[in-house]
N, C-alpha and C positions, 0 to 999 in steps of 0.2 A: 538567579534563577532555583529551580529545582534540582534535588538532590537524585543520585538514579533511584536512588531505594521510591522513592516520589512519585520520581516518574513512570518507573514497572508498575507503581500500585495507582496511577490515576488510570494509568494505555490501561491495566489489566482492567478495569473497575467502564473504563471509555471505546474501549474501540474494538470488534469483533472476531472471531477467536480467528477468524476466516484471515483477514488481513494478517491479527498477531502471525498468525503462523506463515503468511504472501510473503510479510515486512521481514523473519526473524532467519522464515530460512532464505535467505536473498542477502543478506547482511547488511541488512539496512542498522545506521546506529544508532540507538535509544532512545537519543536526545532528535533523531532528524524524525524518531515516529512519536516521539512528545512534541512535538511543534506542528506539523500534520495532525496528531488531535487536539489538540488547542485550535484550529481553523475547523474544524467538526468534519474534514479525514478522516472519517468508527468508520463507515462498512467499505467493506470488498467492494463495489458497487462503485462506493461513489469514485472511488479512489482507481480505481479502473476504467468511470468513463469521465473522468474530469475534463481532461484531453480529449482529442481525435488524433491530436500528431504530438508524435513525436519533441518536435520543432520547442512548441509550447509545451509542452509538458514540461522537458528541459530547465524553461523558464519561468516556471512557473513554480517547480521545486529551487529553482538557484533564490528563487525571493523568498520563500514561503520556508527556506530550512537554512538561508544566511550561505551559503556556498560558496565557496570563492570556484571559483568553478574552469580557471588556470593549472591553481594549485597540481601537487600529484593527491593530493588528500582530497582537493574535490574533483578530479575525474574517475578516484576511483566510486567514489561518495553519489557522484549521476549514474555509474555502474550500474551499480545497485542498488540502487532505487531503479531504472527504465529496468534491469530485467525484474524486478516484486512490481512493477508496474503491467507490465506482460503480465510475467503470472497470474494476478489479476484477472484478467481479460479474461486470457486463460478457463481462468476456475469460476473468473463470475457468465461466464458465458454456458462454459459445460454443465452449471447448476441449474438457471434459463430450465434449457434443452431436452436435462433433469426432470424440472418439472412438470417442464408439455407433455414429456412423454408420462409423467405418475397420471399429471391431467385424464391420458383417454386410456389409462389403464395396461399401461405396458413399465417394466418395472426394470426398470439398468438398473446392474453391478458392478460399479466403482473396484 
């Protein structure tokens, strides 16, 4: 497996800054961010829309990030990923609304 430094470098090169923000602000571990980036979950919109249902999202994260969901560490990791997913959905919705308003000439202050 790659070192922490290599993972961070890869993430910086391949993942959109908004998604990195959503992950890091919700304490998603670098190893999990890296696992997601390796399967091309590299944009905020893709992460936000990869699943519609929380249980399906959890299942996908358990498989993709090799999380032991019965352990305390696994439960914490899943909680962080779910919180990041919810953050991403909110950020993505706000971005779409802002673009829509901009297209009709209404500026939104964030």
